[in-house]
N, C-alpha and C positions, 0 to 999 in steps of 0.2 A: 649564823656568821653575819655580824654586823659589818657592812662595807662603807667606810667613810671616806669618800673621794670627791674630787671638784666634778660639778657637772659642766663641762665646757668642752666644745668642738675639738680643741687641741688636746684634750685628754681621751678621746674616743678610742684609740688604739689600746691604751693601757686599762681603760674601763672593760673592753671586751677581754683582754689578757686576764684581768682579776676574775671575771665571770668564768673563763674557760679553766684557768688554774685552781681556783677553789673548788669548781664543781669536780674536777678530776681527782682532787684530794678528798673527795666524799662530803663536801660542805654545802650548804645551801645559803648562797648569798641573799643577805637581805639589806635594805637601805632605804633612806628617807623617801625614795620614790614609792615605797609600799603604803607611804602615809596618805590617808585621803583626808580632804578638808573637814571642817565642821568644828573642830576642837582645837585647843592651843596645841601647836605645833610642837613646842619645846616638851610637853607632856608626852606627847607621842614618841618623840626621839628617844626620850629616856627610858619609857616603857619597852620600846624596840631593843634597846642596848640590853636591858634587864633580860629580856627573853632570849638572849643570844648567848651561847656559851664562849664564843669567841668573837673579837672585833680587830678588824685592820684598818689603820688610819693612815692614809696617804699624806703627808704633809709637804709633798713636792711642789705644790702650787699655791703657797701662802704669800706669794710676793706681792707687791702693790700693783694694783690694777691700773693701768695709765689713763684708763677713760675717767674724764671729770665725773665726780671728785676723785682724785687719786686717793685710793684706800686699799690697805692690806686685806686680805681674805681670811677671817677669823672663824669661819664655820667649822673647817676641819680640826683646829687645836681645840676649839670649844667643846666640839663632840668628843674628842679624845679626853678632855677633862672629865667629862660626864662618864666616860668609860673607866677612868682611873679611880674616880670616887666610888663607882659601883663595885669595882674590884676590891677596894679597900674594906667595904662593908660585907661583901660576900666573896671572898678569896677563892673559894673552892667552886664558885659558879660563873666566874668570867675571868678570861684573860685577854688582854690587849696586846697588839703589835703595832710597831711604828715602822712604816715604809717611807722612803725618801729617795730622790734621784741625784743628790749630790753628796758626796762623802763630806763629813763634819759640819754641815751647814746647821744642822740640829743643835750642836753645841753653841752656836751663835744666836739662833733664831729662838731657841727654847731650852736655855741651860738648865731648867729644872729637871729636865729628863737625864741628867747626867748619870751615867752608870747603866743606862737603859741600851739594849742591843737594839740598833737601828738598822733596818733591812735596805740596802741602797741598791736599787734597780737601774739606775742611771738614764731612767726615761725610756727604757726599751722593754718590749713584752719578753724578749729572750733573758734579760735581767731580772725581770720580776718572776718568771717561772723558777728560776735558780734560787732567788731568795724566798720564795713561797715554799720550795722544797726545804730550805734550811729553817725556816719559822716552824712549819708543820711537819715535823719528822715523826713518822708513824712506825710502831712496833712490827707491824705487819708489813707486807711489801708496799714499798714506796712507789707511787706513780712517777713515771720519768718526766724529764722536761720535754722530751720528744713527744710524748703522749699530750702533754699540755698545749705544745704547738699544734699538734693535729686538730685538737678541738677548736683552738683558737683560729686557725685557718678556715675550719669549717663554720665558725661563727661569722668570720668576715665573707666568707663566699655567700651565706644565707642571708646577709643584710639587705640586699636590695629587694628580695622577695618579702621578707619580714616586714621591712618598711611599707612595702605596698599593701601587704595585708593588713597592717594595723592602721595604715592612713597616717602614720608618724613622720613628723619632720626632724625629729631629733631622737638620739638613741637614749637621751635622758628622760624619758616619760614612762609612766607607770605600766602601761600595756606593753610597750616594747621591752622592758625590763623584764617583766613577766614572760614574755615569749623567748627572750634570750636565754632565760633560766632553763625553759623547757628544751629548746634546741640544744642547749649545753649538755643536758643530762643525756639526751639521746645520743649526741656525738660521742659523749664519754663512754656510754654503753657500747657504742661500735668500735671505739679506738683502744680503750683501756683494757688490758687483759689481766 
């Protein structure tokens, strides 16, 4: 599962919610945080998308950054474009989903996605859990939103210790991301019946 989200402090709660919700759904979140240095980053991003059966692209933070120079954030829509292209080449191997915070904003910001189901979470973890449940409907037992919330709360409660253990200053670091996935799997095993 390729997770395409912004890496900034204001997105931290939703980042944890994505890890919790996707893990409870039985998916293993991957992100550009998994990419180590050395080779061209774009090649690694495309390879990561190709290795993942699904991708989630959160376009809720593509607004203009007010810090000079004032620029929009293009990474998330660009990576969505890579996933769309891959799905066109290998439709049986990849499916992508678009998530957003505001209703109908995609029609204005990325009108080429017209006709695409956009999952609107309203910028809240509870909204995200509900939309993940709608995007990933399972033929077997579907995990509940409450189970996702339990794993999310466990991740939030575990963050101080995890940050101390990793020496991390940000949750958007490779080691922290790796540890969050381990913790989410353990919590999921504990809370999901």
